[in-house]
C-alpha positions in Angstrom: -98.6 2.3 46.8 -96.7 2.5 43.6 -96.1 6.2 44.0 -95.2 5.8 47.6 -92.5 3.3 46.6 -91.5 5.4 43.6 -90.7 8.4 45.8 -88.8 6.5 48.3 -86.7 5.1 45.8 -86.0 8.5 44.1 -85.1 10.1 47.7 -82.6 7.1 48.4 -80.8 7.4 44.9 -80.7 11.2 45.8 -79.1 10.5 49.1 -76.9 8.0 47.3 -76.0 10.6 44.9 -75.3 13.1 47.6 -73.1 11.1 49.7 -71.0 9.7 46.5 -70.6 13.6 45.5 -69.2 14.1 49.2 -66.9 11.2 48.8 -65.5 12.0 45.4 -64.7 15.7 46.3 -62.6 14.5 49.1 -60.7 11.8 46.9 -60.3 14.3 43.8 -58.2 16.6 45.2 -55.4 17.9 43.1 -52.5 15.6 43.3 -49.0 17.0 42.1 -45.5 15.3 42.0 -43.3 16.6 44.7 -41.2 18.8 42.6 -38.4 19.1 45.3 -37.9 15.1 44.7 -37.8 15.3 41.1 -34.9 16.6 38.5 -35.1 20.2 37.7 -33.6 21.0 34.1 -32.6 25.0 34.1 -31.1 26.0 30.8 -29.0 29.3 30.7 -30.9 30.1 27.4 -33.3 28.0 24.9 -33.0 29.8 21.7 -29.6 30.6 19.7 -29.6 32.9 16.8 -26.6 32.1 14.6 -27.3 35.2 12.3 -26.1 35.0 8.8 -24.4 32.1 7.3 -23.4 31.1 3.8 -25.1 28.1 2.4 -23.4 24.8 3.1 -21.5 26.0 6.5 -21.8 23.7 9.1 -22.3 25.4 12.7 -22.9 24.5 16.4 -24.2 25.9 19.7 -23.9 24.2 22.8 -26.8 24.7 25.3 -26.0 24.4 28.8 -28.1 23.6 31.8 -28.2 22.7 35.4 -30.1 20.1 37.5 -31.7 22.0 40.0 -33.9 19.4 41.5 -33.3 16.9 44.2 -32.4 13.6 42.0 -30.5 12.5 39.1 -31.5 14.2 35.8 -31.5 11.7 32.9 -31.6 12.8 28.8 -33.5 9.8 27.8 -33.6 10.7 23.9 -33.1 13.7 21.8 -34.0 14.5 18.2 -34.7 17.0 15.4 -37.4 17.2 12.6 -34.8 17.0 9.8 -31.3 15.5 9.5 -29.9 19.1 8.8 -30.0 19.5 12.8 -28.2 17.0 15.0 -28.4 17.1 18.9 -25.4 15.5 20.6 -26.0 15.5 24.7 -24.4 13.9 27.7 -25.5 10.3 28.2 -24.5 10.1 32.0 -27.1 11.1 34.5 -26.6 14.9 36.0 -26.6 14.8 39.6 -28.5 17.7 41.7 -26.4 21.0 41.6 -24.4 19.8 38.4 -24.2 20.9 34.8 -24.8 19.6 31.4 -24.9 20.2 28.0 -26.5 19.3 24.6 -24.7 20.8 21.6 -26.7 21.4 18.4 -24.9 20.7 15.2 -27.2 22.5 12.3 -25.6 22.0 8.3 -27.0 24.7 6.3 -26.0 22.7 2.9 -29.1 23.1 0.7 -31.2 25.4 2.8 -31.8 29.2 2.0 -33.8 32.2 3.6 -34.5 32.1 7.5 -34.4 28.7 9.1 -35.7 27.7 12.4 -35.0 24.6 13.9 -35.9 22.6 17.1 -34.4 19.9 18.8 -36.7 17.9 21.3 -35.4 16.6 24.5 -37.2 13.6 26.4 -36.0 13.6 30.1 -37.2 12.4 33.4 -38.2 15.6 34.5 -41.9 16.1 35.8 -42.6 17.8 32.2 -40.7 15.1 30.5 -39.9 17.1 27.3 -37.9 20.5 26.5 -37.6 22.0 23.2 -34.4 23.8 22.3 -34.4 26.4 19.1 -31.7 27.9 16.6 -32.1 30.1 14.3 -30.3 31.1 11.0 -30.4 33.5 7.8 -28.9 31.5 5.0 -27.4 33.3 2.0 -26.5 32.0 -1.2 -24.2 32.8 -3.7 
């Protein structure tokens, strides 16, 4: 009798697991955010090379982008790993179809050789972040 109850319980558990798996596969479909309703940030370029600079020169480059999505694009924050690279960005929302910009100012004072610096943008796009990169070769006297 105990063997019979044991086997009935095993069959019952297997049936429950089978039903659970079927239900899980229905509910576990890959869901994506509706990209057409989200803002999209498309840059003309995300990398700029200044070339050779004299140590102590202060230079800037303005990266431009277009909001190709269907809602307002907002740059929530921008920052860099060191104080020699400072981002300046549009604080107002960029409407669909409009352009915006991020100016990156690099101060080469105290640096030498090849320098690669990045600016990190936090946005309300589906990806949430974007990286812009500059490069310069600092020549000392």
